[in-house]
C-alpha positions in Angstrom: -38.8 81.8 258.4 -35.3 81.8 257.2 -34.1 79.2 260.0 -37.2 77.1 259.3 -36.2 76.9 255.5 -32.5 76.3 256.6 -33.6 73.7 258.8 -35.5 72.1 256.3 -32.5 72.4 254.1 -30.7 70.6 256.3 -32.8 67.8 256.9 -33.0 67.4 252.8 -29.6 67.3 252.7 -29.3 64.5 255.6 -31.8 62.4 253.9 -30.2 62.7 250.6 -26.7 61.4 251.9 -28.5 58.9 253.7 -30.2 57.4 250.4 -26.5 57.8 248.8 -25.3 55.4 251.4 -28.4 53.0 251.0 -27.7 53.1 247.4 -24.1 52.5 247.6 -24.7 49.5 250.3 -27.2 48.1 247.4 -24.5 48.1 244.7 -21.6 46.2 246.7 -24.0 44.1 248.0 -25.4 43.4 244.2 -22.0 42.7 243.5 -21.6 40.0 246.1 -24.6 38.3 245.4 -24.4 38.0 241.9 -20.6 36.6 242.2 -22.5 34.0 244.0 -25.4 33.4 242.1 -22.9 32.9 239.2 -21.0 30.2 240.6 -24.4 28.4 242.2 -26.2 28.7 239.0 -23.6 28.2 236.7 -20.1 26.3 237.3 -21.0 24.4 240.8 -24.9 23.8 240.5 -24.6 20.3 240.2 -22.8 20.3 243.2 -24.8 22.6 244.9 -27.5 20.8 244.4 -26.4 17.2 244.9 -25.3 18.3 248.3 -29.0 19.8 249.0 -30.6 16.8 248.4 -28.2 14.5 250.8 -29.1 17.1 253.1 -32.8 17.3 252.8 -32.9 13.3 252.5 -31.6 12.9 256.1 -29.1 11.5 255.0 -25.1 12.1 254.2 -23.0 10.2 251.8 -21.3 6.8 253.6 -17.9 8.2 255.3 -15.9 6.4 252.5 -17.7 8.0 250.0 -16.3 11.5 251.1 -13.8 12.4 249.1 -11.5 15.3 250.9 -9.2 15.8 248.0 -11.6 15.6 244.6 -14.9 15.7 246.1 -17.3 17.8 243.5 -18.3 19.2 246.6 -14.9 20.8 247.5 -15.2 23.1 244.5 -17.8 24.8 246.3 -15.9 24.5 249.9 -13.0 26.1 248.0 -15.1 28.8 246.3 -16.8 29.7 249.9 -13.5 30.0 252.0 -12.2 32.9 249.4 -15.5 34.3 249.2 -16.4 35.1 252.7 -12.9 35.9 253.7 -12.7 39.0 250.7 -16.1 39.5 252.0 -15.0 40.0 255.2 -11.9 42.5 254.5 -14.4 44.6 251.9 -17.0 44.5 254.6 -14.7 46.4 256.8 -13.2 48.4 254.2 -16.7 49.2 253.2 -18.0 50.1 256.5 -14.6 52.5 257.6 -16.0 54.2 254.3 -19.6 54.8 255.5 -18.4 55.8 258.9 -16.3 58.5 257.1 -19.3 59.9 255.0 -21.6 59.7 258.2 -18.9 61.5 259.9 -17.6 64.0 257.5 -20.3 64.3 255.6 -22.7 66.2 258.8 -25.0 63.1 259.2 -23.8 62.4 262.9 -23.1 66.1 264.0 -27.1 66.3 262.6 -28.4 63.5 264.7 -26.3 64.9 267.8 -27.8 68.2 268.2 -31.0 66.8 267.5 -30.6 65.0 270.3 -29.1 67.8 272.3 -32.2 69.8 271.2 -34.4 67.1 272.8 -32.9 66.3 276.2 -30.8 68.0 278.5 -29.7 65.0 280.3 -26.1 63.9 278.6 -27.3 60.1 278.8 -30.6 60.4 277.2 -28.9 62.4 274.4 -26.6 60.1 273.9 -29.5 57.0 274.2 -31.0 59.0 271.6 -28.2 59.4 269.3 -27.1 55.9 269.6 -31.0 55.0 268.4 -30.5 56.7 265.4 -27.4 55.5 264.9 -28.7 51.9 265.1 -31.9 52.4 262.8 -29.6 54.2 260.7 -27.0 51.4 260.4 -29.8 48.8 260.0 -31.5 50.7 257.0 -28.1 51.2 255.5 -27.6 47.2 256.0 -30.9 46.2 254.4 -29.2 45.2 251.1 -26.9 43.3 252.8 -29.5 41.1 255.1 -31.3 40.9 251.7 -28.1 39.0 249.8 -27.1 37.1 252.4 -30.7 35.5 252.9 -30.7 34.6 249.2 -27.2 33.5 249.3 -28.1 30.7 252.2 -30.8 29.6 249.9 -28.5 29.2 247.2 -26.2 27.1 249.3 -28.8 24.8 250.3 -28.7 24.6 253.8 -31.4 27.2 255.0 -34.5 26.5 256.3 -35.4 30.2 257.0 -38.4 31.9 256.0 -39.1 34.8 255.3 -41.2 35.5 258.2 -38.4 34.2 260.8 -35.9 36.0 259.0 -37.6 39.5 259.3 -38.3 38.2 263.0 -34.5 37.7 263.6 -33.9 41.2 262.0 -36.1 42.9 264.3 -35.0 41.0 267.7 -30.9 41.8 266.0 -32.2 45.4 266.1 -33.8 45.2 269.2 -30.6 43.6 271.0 -28.2 45.9 269.0 -29.6 48.8 271.0 -29.5 47.2 274.3 -25.9 46.4 273.7 -25.0 49.7 272.4 -26.8 51.3 275.6 -25.4 48.7 277.9 -21.6 49.0 277.0 -21.3 53.0 275.0 -23.1 54.7 277.8 -21.0 53.4 280.6 -18.3 53.9 278.5 -18.9 57.3 277.3 -19.6 58.0 281.3 -16.4 56.8 281.9 -14.5 59.2 279.2 -16.8 62.0 281.3 -15.2 61.2 284.4 -11.4 60.0 283.6 -10.5 61.8 280.2 -6.7 60.5 280.4 -7.2 57.0 281.7 -10.7 55.9 280.0 -9.2 53.8 277.9 -7.5 51.2 280.6 -11.0 51.9 282.6 -13.0 51.3 280.2 -11.2 47.7 278.8 -11.9 46.7 282.3 -15.1 47.4 282.2 -15.7 45.8 278.8 -13.8 42.8 280.0 -16.2 42.4 283.2 -19.3 43.0 280.8 -18.3 40.1 278.4 -18.0 38.0 281.6 -21.8 39.0 282.5 -22.7 38.2 278.9 -21.3 35.2 278.9 -23.3 34.1 282.0 -26.5 35.5 280.8 -26.6 34.4 277.0 -27.8 30.5 277.7 -30.9 31.6 279.4 -31.4 35.4 278.2 -30.3 36.0 274.9 -30.5 32.1 273.1 -34.0 31.6 274.1 -34.7 34.9 271.7 -33.4 33.0 269.2 -34.2 29.0 269.6 -36.2 26.9 272.0 -34.1 24.2 273.9 -35.6 21.2 275.0 -34.4 18.9 277.7 -32.5 15.6 275.6 -35.6 13.0 275.5 -32.7 9.8 274.2 -32.2 9.0 277.9 -29.6 6.5 276.4 -27.8 9.1 274.8 -27.8 11.8 277.6 -26.6 9.3 280.5 -23.7 8.6 278.2 -23.0 12.3 277.7 -23.4 12.8 281.6 -21.0 9.9 282.1 -18.1 11.2 279.9 -18.8 14.4 281.1 -18.1 12.9 285.0 -15.0 10.8 283.4 -13.6 14.5 282.7 -14.2 15.7 286.1 -17.4 18.4 284.8 -20.8 18.1 286.6 -23.7 18.4 283.6 -26.7 17.7 284.3 -28.5 19.6 281.9 -28.4 18.2 278.3 -30.6 19.9 275.8 -31.7 20.2 272.1 -31.7 23.2 270.4 -34.3 23.3 267.4 -31.6 24.3 264.7 -33.5 22.8 261.6 -35.8 25.8 262.1 -33.0 27.9 260.4 -29.9 25.4 259.2 -29.2 22.0 257.9 -25.8 22.0 259.4 -24.5 20.9 263.2 -23.2 21.8 265.9 -22.7 21.1 269.5 -21.5 22.9 272.4 -21.0 23.6 276.1 -22.0 27.2 276.7 -22.8 29.5 279.9 -20.6 30.2 283.4 -21.1 28.5 286.7 -24.9 28.3 287.1 -26.4 28.3 283.8 -23.5 25.8 282.8 -25.0 23.4 280.0 -24.9 20.7 276.8 -26.3 21.4 273.9 -27.0 19.5 270.9 -28.5 20.8 267.4 -31.3 18.4 266.5 -29.5 18.4 263.0 -26.7 16.5 264.8 -28.5 14.0 266.2 -30.3 13.5 262.4 -26.6 13.1 261.0 -24.6 11.6 263.6 -24.5 8.5 265.3 -24.1 8.5 269.4 -20.3 7.6 269.1 -19.6 10.3 266.8 -21.9 13.4 269.4 -19.6 11.7 272.1 -16.4 12.6 270.0 -17.6 15.8 269.2 -18.4 16.6 272.6 -14.7 14.9 274.2 -13.8 17.7 272.3 -15.9 21.0 273.8 -15.4 19.5 277.3 -11.6 20.0 276.6 -12.3 23.4 276.8 -14.1 23.3 279.6 -11.0 21.5 282.1 -8.1 23.5 280.3 -10.4 26.9 281.3 -10.2 27.9 278.0 -13.2 30.4 278.0 -11.4 32.1 280.7 -8.1 32.3 279.0 -9.9 33.3 276.1 -11.7 36.2 278.6 -7.7 37.2 279.5 -6.8 37.4 276.2 -9.8 39.5 275.5 -9.1 41.8 278.5 -5.6 42.5 277.1 -6.6 42.8 273.3 -8.8 45.5 274.8 -6.7 47.3 276.8 -4.2 47.6 273.8 -6.9 48.4 271.3 -8.6 51.2 272.9 -5.0 52.5 274.0 -4.1 53.1 270.3 -8.3 54.0 269.6 -7.3 56.9 272.4 -4.7 57.8 270.2 -6.5 57.4 267.0 -9.4 59.6 268.1 -6.5 62.2 269.8 -5.0 62.8 265.9 -8.4 62.8 264.3 -9.5 65.6 266.5 -6.3 67.4 266.0 -6.5 67.6 262.2 -10.2 67.4 261.4 -12.1 68.9 265.0 -12.8 72.0 263.6 -14.7 70.6 260.0 -16.6 68.0 261.9 -17.8 70.1 264.9 -16.0 68.0 268.0 -13.0 69.1 270.1 -13.5 65.9 273.0 -12.8 62.8 272.9 -16.1 62.1 274.7 -18.2 63.5 272.0 -20.6 60.9 270.6 -20.5 62.6 267.0 -17.4 60.1 266.7 -19.6 57.0 267.5 -19.7 55.6 264.0 -15.5 55.8 264.3 -15.4 53.4 267.0 -16.5 50.5 266.2 -14.5 50.6 262.3 -11.7 51.6 263.9 -11.7 48.4 266.4 -13.2 46.3 263.7 -10.1 47.1 261.7 -7.7 46.6 264.4 -9.4 42.8 265.0 -8.2 42.5 261.6 -5.0 43.3 261.6 -4.6 41.6 264.6 -6.5 38.2 263.1 -3.0 36.3 262.4 -1.8 36.1 266.1 -5.6 35.2 267.3 -5.8 32.9 264.5 -2.7 31.4 265.9 -3.2 31.2 269.3 -6.7 29.7 268.5 -5.6 27.0 266.4 -2.9 26.1 269.1 -6.3 25.6 271.8 -8.2 23.6 269.2 -5.6 21.4 268.8 -5.0 21.1 272.5 -8.7 20.3 273.3 -8.9 17.8 270.0 -6.1 15.9 272.0 -7.9 16.0 275.1 -11.1 14.7 273.6 -9.2 11.5 272.2 -8.0 11.1 275.1 -11.0 11.1 276.9 -13.2 8.9 274.6 -10.3 6.9 272.6 -13.2 6.9 269.9 -10.1 7.9 267.4 -13.0 6.0 264.3 -15.8 8.1 265.4 -14.1 11.2 265.8 -12.5 10.7 261.9 -16.2 10.3 261.0 -17.2 12.8 262.4 -15.0 15.5 260.6 -15.5 14.1 257.6 -19.3 14.5 257.8 -18.7 18.1 259.2 -16.4 19.1 256.5 -19.1 17.5 253.8 -22.0 19.1 255.9 -21.3 22.4 256.3 -18.7 23.0 252.9 -15.6 23.3 255.0 -12.2 23.7 252.8 -10.6 20.8 254.0 -7.0 22.1 253.2 -7.6 26.1 252.1 -4.8 28.2 250.9 -1.9 28.7 253.2 -2.4 32.5 253.4 -6.3 32.5 254.3 -5.7 29.9 257.1 -2.5 31.6 258.6 -4.8 34.9 258.7 -8.2 33.7 259.8 -8.1 30.2 260.2 -9.2 29.6 264.1 -8.9 25.7 263.6 -6.5 23.3 262.7 -7.5 22.3 258.8 -10.1 19.0 259.0 -7.3 17.9 256.6 -4.6 18.2 259.2 -6.9 17.2 262.3 -8.0 13.8 260.4 -3.9 13.1 259.3 -3.1 13.7 263.2 -6.0 11.5 264.0 -5.2 8.7 261.9 -0.9 9.2 263.3 -1.6 9.1 266.8 -1.4 6.5 269.2 -3.6 6.4 272.1 
């Protein structure tokens, strides 16, 4: 009887802590939403409404009227640039706080102990634990999902219905669990077998897994969220295939994605590896852009393939993962030495420490962002140059840049610090000025 009462008391204590985490999450997201709502319905209201009207009328303003310096929409772009970068930093700090509470509040150890009572097999225990943590993290993040949904509505570029938002949430929950099993079960097995070298072998495994994901994404993952159909415009398709041929790339699959079911923004990209390689155009791109502008955009994407930027990215990922897991091993060793008894863990492969892994790696990623951003900007600039030399379409490239900048509220000239830390591409102002002054 005493044991049952003690168990019930522990369960109630855990539930209270989970509810506390949800309340804290709701407070943080409420503050974020309140800030966006204030600007979207107050000082920047007219700019938001005018922008949304243009997109829903399926007509972007004349290119010459898109003022990159003093247009009203640039106020929204500058606000969003700061808003989302601050949100990123706050999100990582908040995740660290949540992980700390989950571990030191006993939630993680309680879930791990429950898994051990239910299953004898260590992999089954870890799978059960991962399922519990995925469900818990989704529950705690519900205020974030709701806030993001309504912010997108205020932004005026979203077509997502409440039903579609719920479907996306369920799909993301499913994929998060699948990827947690596919990555962490093998990673923990490596920890079991190679306690001293797990971080190096783990980096190798994660690199191979990223290649596998890149291969299956177009045919397994992407179709879960969107429907891709072959491009029906035979004239544009032939132009795209001819452009790819001139770049030395054989592409016979050109698809149109039903992006308009979710957004009024546009994108075009090449995806996949080997037999899954393909060109994908958002249907909104066909709505707002001319054929020449689409070809100019694709010239940039073809540049990434010709210059093997995807493989360079994988090599960069491998190096960064090797370093990150090495540092993670040292941090976990310190945590166990200092607080191991308090959290009931003495081994690095204890699943109880799982909440720390993602947060620590995310923090490392944030700290390394200036280096990654600098490398990315150089790669993107070279892809720009390749695309312009391939198409010789300077004017369509400039007009497409101006349209994209307006369409997606891109800050054409963000603050230097934000660009230095987070800017993965040259600024739109820099890209346009380069084109205007270049000779091809």
